[in-house]
Every structure is written in structure tokens, then in C-alpha cells.
N, CA, C and O atoms as CSV, one atom per row, in Angstrom:
chain,resi,resn,atom,element,x,y,z
A,1,MET,N,N,-13.463,4.390,4.011
A,1,MET,CA,C,-12.907,4.956,2.792
A,1,MET,C,C,-12.974,3.971,1.630
A,1,MET,O,O,-12.461,4.263,0.549
A,2,ARG,N,N,-13.579,2.841,1.825
A,2,ARG,CA,C,-13.643,1.814,0.800
A,2,ARG,C,C,-14.956,1.937,0.023
A,2,ARG,O,O,-16.005,2.139,0.634
A,3,ILE,N,N,-14.923,1.821,-1.293
A,3,ILE,CA,C,-16.141,1.822,-2.103
A,3,ILE,C,C,-16.850,0.493,-1.865
A,3,ILE,O,O,-16.257,-0.573,-2.028
A,4,LYS,N,N,-18.116,0.564,-1.480
A,4,LYS,CA,C,-18.860,-0.650,-1.168
A,4,LYS,C,C,-19.925,-0.965,-2.207
A,4,LYS,O,O,-20.292,-2.125,-2.396
A,5,GLU,N,N,-20.416,0.061,-2.874
A,5,GLU,CA,C,-21.428,-0.140,-3.910
A,5,GLU,C,C,-21.042,0.646,-5.153
A,5,GLU,O,O,-20.500,1.748,-5.071
A,6,HIS,N,N,-21.335,0.052,-6.312
A,6,HIS,CA,C,-21.013,0.680,-7.587
A,6,HIS,C,C,-22.079,0.252,-8.582
A,6,HIS,O,O,-22.517,-0.898,-8.535
A,7,PRO,N,N,-22.514,1.125,-9.479
A,7,PRO,CA,C,-23.591,0.750,-10.407
A,7,PRO,C,C,-23.204,-0.317,-11.439
A,7,PRO,O,O,-24.082,-0.969,-12.004
A,8,ILE,N,N,-21.915,-0.500,-11.689
A,8,ILE,CA,C,-21.484,-1.458,-12.709
A,8,ILE,C,C,-20.628,-2.577,-12.123
A,8,ILE,O,O,-20.822,-3.742,-12.470
A,9,LEU,N,N,-19.697,-2.249,-11.251
A,9,LEU,CA,C,-18.751,-3.219,-10.713
A,9,LEU,C,C,-19.309,-3.963,-9.512
A,9,LEU,O,O,-20.129,-3.439,-8.758
A,10,GLU,N,N,-18.845,-5.198,-9.352
A,10,GLU,CA,C,-19.183,-5.971,-8.168
A,10,GLU,C,C,-17.938,-6.080,-7.303
A,10,GLU,O,O,-16.828,-6.234,-7.812
A,11,PHE,N,N,-18.129,-5.999,-5.999
A,11,PHE,CA,C,-17.023,-6.128,-5.068
A,11,PHE,C,C,-17.241,-7.381,-4.234
A,11,PHE,O,O,-17.982,-7.365,-3.251
A,12,ASN,N,N,-16.600,-8.451,-4.631
A,12,ASN,CA,C,-16.675,-9.697,-3.871
A,12,ASN,C,C,-15.575,-9.673,-2.828
A,12,ASN,O,O,-14.398,-9.859,-3.138
A,13,GLN,N,N,-15.974,-9.442,-1.594
A,13,GLN,CA,C,-14.990,-9.337,-0.519
A,13,GLN,C,C,-14.368,-10.696,-0.239
A,13,GLN,O,O,-15.056,-11.715,-0.179
A,14,LYS,N,N,-13.084,-10.686,-0.075
A,14,LYS,CA,C,-12.331,-11.904,0.190
A,14,LYS,C,C,-12.066,-12.017,1.687
A,14,LYS,O,O,-12.643,-11.294,2.499
A,15,GLU,N,N,-11.197,-12.922,2.018
A,15,GLU,CA,C,-10.816,-13.147,3.409
A,15,GLU,C,C,-10.066,-11.942,3.975
A,15,GLU,O,O,-9.156,-11.413,3.337
A,16,LYS,N,N,-10.454,-11.515,5.173
A,16,LYS,CA,C,-9.747,-10.419,5.835
A,16,LYS,C,C,-8.419,-10.928,6.378
A,16,LYS,O,O,-8.326,-12.036,6.907
A,17,VAL,N,N,-7.385,-10.083,6.234
A,17,VAL,CA,C,-6.065,-10.418,6.764
A,17,VAL,C,C,-5.538,-9.225,7.550
A,17,VAL,O,O,-5.976,-8.092,7.351
A,18,LYS,N,N,-4.600,-9.492,8.438
A,18,LYS,CA,C,-3.962,-8.439,9.223
A,18,LYS,C,C,-2.544,-8.234,8.700
A,18,LYS,O,O,-1.862,-9.181,8.309
A,19,PHE,N,N,-2.120,-6.976,8.705
A,19,PHE,CA,C,-0.763,-6.622,8.310
A,19,PHE,C,C,-0.376,-5.385,9.104
A,19,PHE,O,O,-1.221,-4.791,9.773
A,20,THR,N,N,0.887,-4.989,9.040
A,20,THR,CA,C,1.300,-3.795,9.776
A,20,THR,C,C,1.867,-2.735,8.845
A,20,THR,O,O,2.473,-3.036,7.817
A,21,LEU,N,N,1.650,-1.486,9.238
A,21,LEU,CA,C,2.272,-0.341,8.580
A,21,LEU,C,C,3.058,0.391,9.658
A,21,LEU,O,O,2.475,0.954,10.584
A,22,ASP,N,N,4.365,0.383,9.540
A,22,ASP,CA,C,5.246,1.008,10.529
A,22,ASP,C,C,4.890,0.562,11.946
A,22,ASP,O,O,4.895,1.365,12.879
A,23,GLY,N,N,4.583,-0.720,12.095
A,23,GLY,CA,C,4.297,-1.303,13.397
A,23,GLY,C,C,2.840,-1.224,13.839
A,23,GLY,O,O,2.465,-1.859,14.824
A,24,LYS,N,N,2.014,-0.459,13.134
A,24,LYS,CA,C,0.593,-0.326,13.476
A,24,LYS,C,C,-0.205,-1.403,12.736
A,24,LYS,O,O,-0.088,-1.533,11.518
A,25,GLU,N,N,-1.013,-2.174,13.465
A,25,GLU,CA,C,-1.778,-3.258,12.846
A,25,GLU,C,C,-2.993,-2.707,12.091
A,25,GLU,O,O,-3.751,-1.883,12.604
A,26,LEU,N,N,-3.147,-3.191,10.863
A,26,LEU,CA,C,-4.265,-2.810,10.000
A,26,LEU,C,C,-4.907,-4.068,9.432
A,26,LEU,O,O,-4.356,-5.163,9.543
A,27,GLU,N,N,-6.076,-3.901,8.823
A,27,GLU,CA,C,-6.762,-5.011,8.151
A,27,GLU,C,C,-7.007,-4.662,6.694
A,27,GLU,O,O,-7.198,-3.500,6.337
A,28,GLY,N,N,-6.998,-5.689,5.865
A,28,GLY,CA,C,-7.318,-5.540,4.458
A,28,GLY,C,C,-7.858,-6.858,3.966
A,28,GLY,O,O,-8.092,-7.775,4.753
A,29,TYR,N,N,-8.057,-6.958,2.662
A,29,TYR,CA,C,-8.555,-8.195,2.074
A,29,TYR,C,C,-7.425,-8.904,1.333
A,29,TYR,O,O,-6.685,-8.295,0.560
A,30,LYS,N,N,-7.314,-10.178,1.584
A,30,LYS,CA,C,-6.270,-10.990,0.955
A,30,LYS,C,C,-6.339,-10.849,-0.562
A,30,LYS,O,O,-7.404,-10.998,-1.162
A,31,GLY,N,N,-5.197,-10.560,-1.170
A,31,GLY,CA,C,-5.107,-10.474,-2.622
A,31,GLY,C,C,-5.346,-9.091,-3.201
A,31,GLY,O,O,-5.068,-8.868,-4.379
A,32,GLU,N,N,-5.852,-8.157,-2.406
A,32,GLU,CA,C,-6.031,-6.804,-2.937
A,32,GLU,C,C,-4.668,-6.110,-2.936
A,32,GLU,O,O,-3.784,-6.505,-2.176
A,33,PRO,N,N,-4.480,-5.090,-3.765
A,33,PRO,CA,C,-3.205,-4.379,-3.741
A,33,PRO,C,C,-2.956,-3.765,-2.352
A,33,PRO,O,O,-3.882,-3.262,-1.716
A,34,ILE,N,N,-1.719,-3.812,-1.899
A,34,ILE,CA,C,-1.368,-3.242,-0.601
A,34,ILE,C,C,-1.803,-1.779,-0.535
A,34,ILE,O,O,-2.370,-1.346,0.468
A,35,ALA,N,N,-1.542,-1.019,-1.593
A,35,ALA,CA,C,-1.899,0.402,-1.604
A,35,ALA,C,C,-3.402,0.601,-1.428
A,35,ALA,O,O,-3.816,1.548,-0.760
A,36,SER,N,N,-4.210,-0.250,-1.999
A,36,SER,CA,C,-5.668,-0.144,-1.846
A,36,SER,C,C,-6.076,-0.343,-0.395
A,36,SER,O,O,-6.922,0.387,0.121
A,37,ALA,N,N,-5.480,-1.321,0.261
A,37,ALA,CA,C,-5.779,-1.574,1.672
A,37,ALA,C,C,-5.364,-0.378,2.523
A,37,ALA,O,O,-6.059,-0.020,3.474
A,38,LEU,N,N,-4.238,0.238,2.187
A,38,LEU,CA,C,-3.775,1.397,2.946
A,38,LEU,C,C,-4.710,2.588,2.762
A,38,LEU,O,O,-5.067,3.252,3.736
A,39,VAL,N,N,-5.105,2.859,1.533
A,39,VAL,CA,C,-6.020,3.968,1.272
A,39,VAL,C,C,-7.363,3.726,1.968
A,39,VAL,O,O,-7.948,4.653,2.528
A,40,ALA,N,N,-7.845,2.496,1.932
A,40,ALA,CA,C,-9.103,2.158,2.607
A,40,ALA,C,C,-8.994,2.367,4.123
A,40,ALA,O,O,-9.997,2.627,4.787
A,41,ALA,N,N,-7.781,2.254,4.665
A,41,ALA,CA,C,-7.549,2.459,6.092
A,41,ALA,C,C,-7.292,3.934,6.425
A,41,ALA,O,O,-7.029,4.278,7.578
A,42,GLY,N,N,-7.369,4.799,5.412
A,42,GLY,CA,C,-7.183,6.228,5.638
A,42,GLY,C,C,-5.757,6.717,5.509
A,42,GLY,O,O,-5.466,7.868,5.834
A,43,ILE,N,N,-4.861,5.860,5.040
A,43,ILE,CA,C,-3.454,6.239,4.860
A,43,ILE,C,C,-3.311,6.914,3.498
A,43,ILE,O,O,-3.633,6.319,2.470
A,44,LYS,N,N,-2.835,8.136,3.490
A,44,LYS,CA,C,-2.707,8.881,2.237
A,44,LYS,C,C,-1.272,8.993,1.749
A,44,LYS,O,O,-1.035,9.068,0.543
A,45,VAL,N,N,-0.305,9.004,2.669
A,45,VAL,CA,C,1.107,9.133,2.293
A,45,VAL,C,C,1.737,7.747,2.265
A,45,VAL,O,O,1.787,7.056,3.282
A,46,LEU,N,N,2.221,7.347,1.079
A,46,LEU,CA,C,2.828,6.034,0.908
A,46,LEU,C,C,4.348,6.096,0.861
A,46,LEU,O,O,5.019,5.127,1.216
A,47,SER,N,N,4.897,7.226,0.425
A,47,SER,CA,C,6.352,7.383,0.364
A,47,SER,C,C,6.687,8.862,0.369
A,47,SER,O,O,5.799,9.711,0.444
A,48,ARG,N,N,7.965,9.161,0.290
A,48,ARG,CA,C,8.448,10.548,0.238
A,48,ARG,C,C,9.405,10.677,-0.938
A,48,ARG,O,O,10.152,9.749,-1.247
A,49,SER,N,N,9.375,11.831,-1.590
A,49,SER,CA,C,10.246,12.045,-2.749
A,49,SER,C,C,11.709,12.035,-2.316
A,49,SER,O,O,12.038,12.346,-1.171
A,50,ILE,N,N,12.566,11.675,-3.243
A,50,ILE,CA,C,13.988,11.508,-2.941
A,50,ILE,C,C,14.660,12.824,-2.578
A,50,ILE,O,O,15.363,12.891,-1.569
A,51,LYS,N,N,14.465,13.866,-3.365
A,51,LYS,CA,C,15.200,15.108,-3.153
A,51,LYS,C,C,14.610,15.993,-2.048
A,51,LYS,O,O,15.332,16.423,-1.148
A,52,TYR,N,N,13.309,16.264,-2.112
A,52,TYR,CA,C,12.709,17.215,-1.179
A,52,TYR,C,C,11.862,16.556,-0.086
A,52,TYR,O,O,11.315,17.248,0.772
A,53,HIS,N,N,11.753,15.249,-0.112
A,53,HIS,CA,C,11.012,14.487,0.898
A,53,HIS,C,C,9.531,14.875,0.968
A,53,HIS,O,O,8.912,14.826,2.031
A,54,ARG,N,N,8.983,15.256,-0.175
A,54,ARG,CA,C,7.563,15.600,-0.242
A,54,ARG,C,C,6.725,14.324,-0.209
A,54,ARG,O,O,7.149,13.288,-0.722
A,55,PRO,N,N,5.536,14.397,0.394
A,55,PRO,CA,C,4.697,13.194,0.480
A,55,PRO,C,C,4.182,12.765,-0.895
A,55,PRO,O,O,3.861,13.590,-1.750
A,56,ARG,N,N,4.117,11.453,-1.072
A,56,ARG,CA,C,3.563,10.875,-2.302
A,56,ARG,C,C,2.471,9.890,-1.926
A,56,ARG,O,O,2.580,9.175,-0.930
A,57,GLY,N,N,1.425,9.858,-2.725
A,57,GLY,CA,C,0.296,8.969,-2.456
A,57,GLY,C,C,-0.009,8.066,-3.632
A,57,GLY,O,O,0.778,7.954,-4.571
A,58,PHE,N,N,-1.154,7.430,-3.567
A,58,PHE,CA,C,-1.620,6.511,-4.602
A,58,PHE,C,C,-1.839,7.325,-5.881
A,58,PHE,O,O,-2.647,8.254,-5.876
A,59,PHE,N,N,-1.142,7.003,-6.972
A,59,PHE,CA,C,-1.226,7.833,-8.177
A,59,PHE,C,C,-1.689,7.045,-9.397
A,59,PHE,O,O,-2.850,7.174,-9.786
A,60,CYS,N,N,-0.843,6.245,-10.007
A,60,CYS,CA,C,-1.205,5.602,-11.282
A,60,CYS,C,C,-1.977,4.299,-11.111
A,60,CYS,O,O,-2.822,3.965,-11.941
A,61,ALA,N,N,-1.695,3.569,-10.054
A,61,ALA,CA,C,-2.367,2.298,-9.741
A,61,ALA,C,C,-2.108,1.191,-10.762
A,61,ALA,O,O,-2.842,0.203,-10.794
A,62,ILE,N,N,-1.079,1.340,-11.593
A,62,ILE,CA,C,-0.752,0.284,-12.559
A,62,ILE,C,C,0.737,-0.078,-12.552
A,62,ILE,O,O,1.197,-0.805,-13.433
A,63,GLY,N,N,1.487,0.418,-11.575
A,63,GLY,CA,C,2.894,0.059,-11.438
A,63,GLY,C,C,3.853,0.786,-12.348
A,63,GLY,O,O,4.967,0.307,-12.560
A,64,LYS,N,N,3.462,1.934,-12.900
A,64,LYS,CA,C,4.329,2.648,-13.832
A,64,LYS,C,C,5.051,3.845,-13.220
A,64,LYS,O,O,6.048,4.310,-13.772
A,65,CYS,N,N,4.561,4.349,-12.087
A,65,CYS,CA,C,5.229,5.487,-11.453
A,65,CYS,C,C,5.946,5.008,-10.188
A,65,CYS,O,O,6.005,3.807,-9.925
A,66,SER,N,N,6.479,5.925,-9.423
A,66,SER,CA,C,7.188,5.532,-8.198
A,66,SER,C,C,6.512,6.074,-6.936
A,66,SER,O,O,7.118,6.076,-5.865
A,67,ALA,N,N,5.276,6.528,-7.053
A,67,ALA,CA,C,4.588,7.153,-5.921
A,67,ALA,C,C,4.258,6.181,-4.795
A,67,ALA,O,O,4.115,6.603,-3.647
A,68,CYS,N,N,4.136,4.905,-5.092
A,68,CYS,CA,C,3.715,3.935,-4.068
A,68,CYS,C,C,4.845,3.023,-3.593
A,68,CYS,O,O,4.584,1.997,-2.964
A,69,LEU,N,N,6.092,3.381,-3.884
A,69,LEU,CA,C,7.209,2.537,-3.466
A,69,LEU,C,C,7.299,2.500,-1.946
A,69,LEU,O,O,7.356,3.541,-1.292
A,70,MET,N,N,7.311,1.294,-1.392
A,70,MET,CA,C,7.393,1.116,0.052
A,70,MET,C,C,8.292,-0.073,0.356
A,70,MET,O,O,8.619,-0.864,-0.529
A,71,LYS,N,N,8.682,-0.184,1.606
A,71,LYS,CA,C,9.454,-1.331,2.061
A,71,LYS,C,C,8.449,-2.384,2.527
A,71,LYS,O,O,7.625,-2.114,3.401
A,72,VAL,N,N,8.515,-3.577,1.950
A,72,VAL,CA,C,7.596,-4.661,2.297
A,72,VAL,C,C,8.405,-5.878,2.730
A,72,VAL,O,O,9.234,-6.388,1.975
A,73,ASN,N,N,8.157,-6.331,3.940
A,73,ASN,CA,C,8.884,-7.468,4.508
A,73,ASN,C,C,10.392,-7.287,4.405
A,73,ASN,O,O,11.126,-8.235,4.127
A,74,GLY,N,N,10.851,-6.042,4.634
A,74,GLY,CA,C,12.276,-5.749,4.628
A,74,GLY,C,C,12.881,-5.451,3.263
A,74,GLY,O,O,14.067,-5.132,3.178
A,75,VAL,N,N,12.104,-5.547,2.204
A,75,VAL,CA,C,12.606,-5.304,0.844
A,75,VAL,C,C,12.130,-3.924,0.378
A,75,VAL,O,O,10.925,-3.681,0.322
A,76,PRO,N,N,13.060,-3.014,0.043
A,76,PRO,CA,C,12.664,-1.673,-0.394
A,76,PRO,C,C,12.193,-1.655,-1.846
A,76,PRO,O,O,12.397,-2.610,-2.597
A,77,ASN,N,N,11.562,-0.550,-2.219
A,77,ASN,CA,C,11.159,-0.261,-3.600
A,77,ASN,C,C,10.128,-1.240,-4.159
A,77,ASN,O,O,10.185,-1.601,-5.334
A,78,ILE,N,N,9.198,-1.664,-3.328
A,78,ILE,CA,C,8.110,-2.532,-3.779
A,78,ILE,C,C,6.960,-1.651,-4.245
A,78,ILE,O,O,6.529,-0.753,-3.521
A,79,ARG,N,N,6.470,-1.902,-5.434
A,79,ARG,CA,C,5.326,-1.147,-5.970
A,79,ARG,C,C,4.049,-1.703,-5.332
A,79,ARG,O,O,3.527,-2.738,-5.746
A,80,THR,N,N,3.569,-0.997,-4.326
A,80,THR,CA,C,2.443,-1.519,-3.547
A,80,THR,C,C,1.107,-1.455,-4.283
A,80,THR,O,O,0.133,-2.058,-3.832
A,81,CYS,N,N,1.040,-0.746,-5.391
A,81,CYS,CA,C,-0.220,-0.691,-6.143
A,81,CYS,C,C,-0.455,-1.973,-6.941
A,81,CYS,O,O,-1.578,-2.234,-7.370
A,82,VAL,N,N,0.587,-2.770,-7.142
A,82,VAL,CA,C,0.432,-4.015,-7.902
A,82,VAL,C,C,0.887,-5.246,-7.107
A,82,VAL,O,O,0.922,-6.353,-7.645
A,83,THR,N,N,1.233,-5.058,-5.840
A,83,THR,CA,C,1.656,-6.166,-4.993
A,83,THR,C,C,0.491,-6.592,-4.114
A,83,THR,O,O,-0.093,-5.777,-3.401
A,84,LYS,N,N,0.160,-7.878,-4.173
A,84,LYS,CA,C,-1.010,-8.384,-3.456
A,84,LYS,C,C,-0.756,-8.517,-1.952
A,84,LYS,O,O,0.308,-8.951,-1.513
A,85,LEU,N,N,-1.758,-8.135,-1.197
A,85,LEU,CA,C,-1.693,-8.194,0.260
A,85,LEU,C,C,-1.809,-9.635,0.747
A,85,LEU,O,O,-2.632,-10.411,0.261
A,86,GLU,N,N,-0.966,-9.971,1.716
A,86,GLU,CA,C,-0.991,-11.289,2.343
A,86,GLU,C,C,-0.989,-11.128,3.853
A,86,GLU,O,O,-0.574,-10.093,4.374
A,87,GLU,N,N,-1.447,-12.140,4.544
A,87,GLU,CA,C,-1.477,-12.150,6.004
A,87,GLU,C,C,-0.081,-11.896,6.579
A,87,GLU,O,O,0.900,-12.503,6.148
A,88,GLY,N,N,-0.010,-10.988,7.558
A,88,GLY,CA,C,1.226,-10.761,8.294
A,88,GLY,C,C,2.280,-9.915,7.606
A,88,GLY,O,O,3.394,-9.801,8.118
A,89,MET,N,N,1.969,-9.318,6.465
A,89,MET,CA,C,2.970,-8.487,5.783
A,89,MET,C,C,3.393,-7.328,6.671
A,89,MET,O,O,2.586,-6.759,7.406
A,90,LYS,N,N,4.670,-6.992,6.588
A,90,LYS,CA,C,5.235,-5.872,7.329
A,90,LYS,C,C,5.553,-4.781,6.303
A,90,LYS,O,O,6.502,-4.902,5.528
A,91,VAL,N,N,4.752,-3.720,6.308
A,91,VAL,CA,C,4.882,-2.631,5.346
A,91,VAL,C,C,5.417,-1.397,6.078
A,91,VAL,O,O,5.001,-1.086,7.194
A,92,GLU,N,N,6.351,-0.704,5.416
A,92,GLU,CA,C,6.939,0.495,6.024
A,92,GLU,C,C,6.964,1.623,5.005
A,92,GLU,O,O,7.224,1.396,3.823
A,93,ILE,N,N,6.691,2.850,5.470
A,93,ILE,CA,C,6.802,4.008,4.595
A,93,ILE,C,C,8.276,4.203,4.275
A,93,ILE,O,O,9.128,4.208,5.164
A,94,GLN,N,N,8.555,4.362,3.004
A,94,GLN,CA,C,9.939,4.477,2.535
A,94,GLN,C,C,10.306,5.941,2.379
A,94,GLN,O,O,9.541,6.721,1.813
A,95,LYS,N,N,11.458,6.311,2.873
A,95,LYS,CA,C,11.956,7.675,2.730
A,95,LYS,C,C,13.078,7.680,1.697
A,95,LYS,O,O,14.114,7.046,1.897
A,96,GLY,N,N,12.873,8.383,0.609
A,96,GLY,CA,C,13.898,8.463,-0.430
A,96,GLY,C,C,14.054,7.171,-1.212
A,96,GLY,O,O,13.071,6.511,-1.548
A,97,LYS,N,N,15.306,6.816,-1.497
A,97,LYS,CA,C,15.603,5.668,-2.345
A,97,LYS,C,C,15.343,4.327,-1.680
A,97,LYS,O,O,15.178,3.318,-2.366
A,98,GLY,N,N,15.304,4.303,-0.385
A,98,GLY,CA,C,15.099,3.033,0.311
A,98,GLY,C,C,16.412,2.295,0.492
A,98,GLY,O,O,17.332,2.434,-0.314
A,99,ASP,N,N,16.490,1.515,1.550
A,99,ASP,CA,C,17.685,0.703,1.792
A,99,ASP,C,C,17.278,-0.580,2.488
A,99,ASP,O,O,16.119,-0.754,2.864
A,100,PHE,N,N,18.228,-1.470,2.656
A,100,PHE,CA,C,17.945,-2.783,3.256
A,100,PHE,C,C,18.175,-2.801,4.756
A,100,PHE,O,O,18.125,-3.870,5.364
A,101,ASN,N,N,18.429,-1.643,5.380
A,101,ASN,CA,C,18.682,-1.578,6.829
A,101,ASN,C,C,17.390,-1.640,7.609
A,101,ASN,O,O,17.409,-1.598,8.839
């Protein structure tokens, strides 16, 4: 699901790192946005809406909406579209407002 060739842009692949999503081990590139690594791995649902629990996915990609809010390393409400991926990150799908439990 990752774009590998583009007529204008260059994709210089960085070091591969491992991280988890709800306990499942995934791979991405160090420094890329967490949401990008998830979408490249085929993950489409990043969070659920507060009131009706509807699925939310990658939307604005600039940190202005709340569609990509996830729990990262135990901290809720992290905007994964602008947070860089690091080795060993523990990412969890957030339901609603998120909590520290």
C-alpha cells in the first residue's frame, strides 16, 4: 500500500523499525508519520468517534483534525499524522476521548 514511484517526488527509504499496533508487530520507516506507516500496513481505522464510535481514518495529514488521534506509548490523543515513528513504539487504537488507563 506504499507509493514506491512518483514522477516528481523522490522516496529515500530510511531505516526500518518495528512497532506495535494493539499488540500486533508492524514495520515502518524511522521518522515517517505513524499514520503513514499504519496506512502502508493496510490499517484504515485509526480511531473511533466520541459519540457514535464510527471509524475514523487518515484525513488531513497536517495535524488539524482529530481523525488520527491514537494512544502512543500510553499517552492518549496523539496526532499520529504528525508524530514521527520510532523503534519500539506502542500504538493503540483509541476509542472516544481516550484515557490514561
